[in-house]
C-alpha positions, 0 to 999 in steps of 0.5 A: 470496443477496442478503443475502450479496452485500450483506455481501460488498459492505460487506466489499469496500468496507471492506477495499478502501478500507483496502488502497488507502489503504496503497498510495496514499491520494490515488488511493484518495480520488479514485477513491472520490470521483469514482465516488460523484460520477458515480453509479457507486457509492453511498457510505455516508453517512460516506464521502460527504464524499469527493465534496465538491469541496474534498476532491477538489481537495485529494486531486488536488493531493496526488496530483499531488505524490505522482505526482512524488515517488514516482518519484524515488529517495530522495525516495520513501523519505522520502515513504513514511516521512512517510506512515506517519503518514498512510496507516495512520490514513486507512485505519482511518478509511475502513474505519470510514466504509464500515460507517457508523453501524450499530453503534459496535462494528462501526465500531471493529472495521472501523477496527482491521482497516482500520488493520492492512490499510493498515499491511501494504500500506504496509510492503510498499510502503515496504520494496520501495521501499528495495530497489528504490532499491539499483539506480542507475537510476530507471526501476524506480522510475517503473515501480513507481510507475505500476504501484501507481497502476494496481493501486489503481484496478483493485483498487477497481474489482474491489471494487465490481464483484466483491466476492467475487473481491476478498475472495478476492484480499485473503485471498491477498494477506494470506497473501502478506504474512505470508510475505514481510514477514519476508524483506523485513525481513531484506533491508532490515536487510542494506541498512542494515547495508551502508550503515552499514559504508560510512560507517564505512569498514569492509570490506564482507563478501564476496559469498556467490557470490564466496566459493563461487567462491573455495572451488571454486578452492582445492579444485581 
């Protein structure tokens, strides 16, 4: 039983770090580094660099920048686009570091899986933001951004305290991604298609609900 708990803890830390990196990399680094520094968790040797004051300082500065950039409509989309090249590799590195130097093959497998998890969460976050920005008010951006920060902290806390629960939640989340990402992609394509038609001066297609209403009037 003790060995099972140890394996679950390693998996939770590995995939939890990658998952959190895909949502908010700098918050994930701060949580891991601060908890390691205060002795609340024991980080593997390859992740103990996160406790270095320079790393924590840099992550704190970047988190402050992201805190404001992530809440401005349009700016958040550009920020997410830029971080496609940062969050995913960082998630892979954190996952590989979480398993340590036990086995190079295991570290590589963790990096591949971690990169995949980070990519999934990043795409879901960025795609959702594109749809949210179709609303003219900024409050949904602010609320979503704050919720994401809370989710990162809460998710990592669950990963450390209840690894088996976190693994179950992560599996459910990944299954949800498999279901929702195709729908999210179709919705984003529709949004960009409408934007392209607007700038080309083309007539926008009628709203499906309006077409149904007009058809009913004709029938009557």
